[in-house]
C-alpha positions as CSV (number, residue, x, y, z in Angstrom):
1,X,-216.5,-76.0,292.3
2,X,-219.4,-75.2,289.9
3,X,-220.2,-77.6,287.2
4,X,-219.8,-76.5,283.5
5,X,-222.9,-75.3,281.8
6,X,-224.2,-75.3,278.3
7,X,-225.0,-71.8,277.0
8,X,-228.7,-72.6,277.3
9,X,-228.3,-73.7,280.9
10,X,-226.2,-70.5,281.6
11,X,-229.0,-68.3,280.0
12,X,-231.6,-70.0,282.2
13,X,-229.5,-69.6,285.3
14,X,-228.7,-65.9,284.6
15,X,-232.4,-65.2,284.0
16,X,-233.3,-66.8,287.3
17,X,-230.7,-64.6,288.9
18,X,-232.1,-61.6,287.0
19,X,-235.5,-62.4,288.5
20,X,-234.1,-62.6,292.0
21,X,-232.0,-59.4,291.7
22,X,-234.3,-57.3,289.6
23,X,-232.1,-57.0,286.5
24,X,-235.0,-57.2,284.1
25,X,-236.7,-60.1,282.3
26,X,-238.2,-58.5,279.2
27,X,-237.3,-55.8,276.7
28,X,-239.5,-53.2,278.4
29,X,-237.5,-53.7,281.7
30,X,-234.1,-52.8,280.2
31,X,-232.2,-50.2,278.2
32,X,-230.4,-52.3,275.6
33,X,-227.8,-49.6,274.9
34,X,-227.0,-49.5,278.6
35,X,-226.7,-53.3,278.8
36,X,-224.4,-53.3,275.8
37,X,-222.3,-50.5,277.4
38,X,-222.1,-52.6,280.6
39,X,-220.8,-55.6,278.6
40,X,-218.2,-53.3,277.0
41,X,-217.1,-52.1,280.4
42,X,-216.6,-55.7,281.5
43,X,-214.4,-56.2,278.4
44,X,-212.4,-53.1,279.4
45,X,-211.9,-54.6,282.9
46,X,-210.7,-57.8,281.3
47,X,-208.1,-55.8,279.3
48,X,-207.0,-54.1,282.5
49,X,-206.6,-57.4,284.3
50,X,-204.7,-58.8,281.4
51,X,-202.4,-55.8,281.3
52,X,-201.7,-56.2,285.0
53,X,-201.0,-59.9,284.5
54,X,-203.9,-60.9,286.8
55,X,-205.2,-63.9,284.9
56,X,-207.3,-65.7,287.6
57,X,-209.1,-65.1,290.8
58,X,-211.4,-62.2,291.8
59,X,-211.3,-59.4,289.2
60,X,-208.9,-61.5,287.1
61,X,-208.9,-61.8,283.3
62,X,-211.0,-65.0,283.4
63,X,-213.6,-63.6,285.9
64,X,-214.0,-60.4,283.8
65,X,-214.5,-62.5,280.6
66,X,-217.2,-64.4,282.6
67,X,-218.8,-61.1,283.5
68,X,-219.0,-60.3,279.8
69,X,-220.8,-63.5,279.1
70,X,-223.2,-62.9,281.9
71,X,-224.1,-59.5,280.4
72,X,-224.4,-60.9,276.9
73,X,-226.4,-64.0,277.9
74,X,-228.7,-61.9,280.0
75,X,-229.5,-60.0,276.8
76,X,-230.0,-63.3,275.0
77,X,-232.5,-64.3,277.7
78,X,-234.4,-61.0,277.5
79,X,-234.7,-61.0,273.7
80,X,-235.1,-64.7,273.2
81,X,-231.9,-65.2,271.3
82,X,-231.0,-68.8,270.8
83,X,-227.3,-68.1,271.3
84,X,-226.3,-71.8,270.8
85,X,-227.9,-71.7,267.4
86,X,-226.5,-68.3,266.5
87,X,-223.0,-69.3,267.6
88,X,-223.1,-72.5,265.5
89,X,-224.4,-70.6,262.5
90,X,-221.7,-67.9,262.8
91,X,-218.9,-70.5,263.2
92,X,-220.1,-72.3,260.1
93,X,-220.3,-69.1,258.2
94,X,-216.8,-68.2,259.3
95,X,-215.4,-71.4,257.8
96,X,-216.0,-70.0,254.3
97,X,-215.3,-66.3,255.1
98,X,-212.4,-64.6,253.4
99,X,-210.2,-63.5,256.2
100,X,-207.6,-61.9,254.0
101,X,-209.4,-58.6,253.9
102,X,-209.8,-58.6,257.7
103,X,-206.1,-59.4,258.2
104,X,-205.2,-56.6,255.8
105,X,-207.3,-54.1,257.7
106,X,-205.7,-55.3,261.0
107,X,-202.2,-54.8,259.6
108,X,-203.1,-51.3,258.2
109,X,-204.6,-50.3,261.6
110,X,-201.5,-51.4,263.5
111,X,-199.5,-49.1,261.2
């Protein structure tokens, strides 16, 4: 079984795989809109797996979520985003965020 990775280690590993497989290593190598669309497609596949009750294994919910992370972390590597720093900053910001408006919008959307 593979050892757990930090986000930085995952980015480095994904960029090595990108080098080997020709996925692109710098902004000029990729179409960012296409890369985001591919991440979205992985989220859709995760939803389908969840709806079918397939939580683990090949094409399961967990694997599809991992695919989302691979797509996102590949973009982080290409664009030099320090995702560990960005995530920590966002989580800290969320501590003081007023979630009542977001909850209200969610309830209105649900009908």
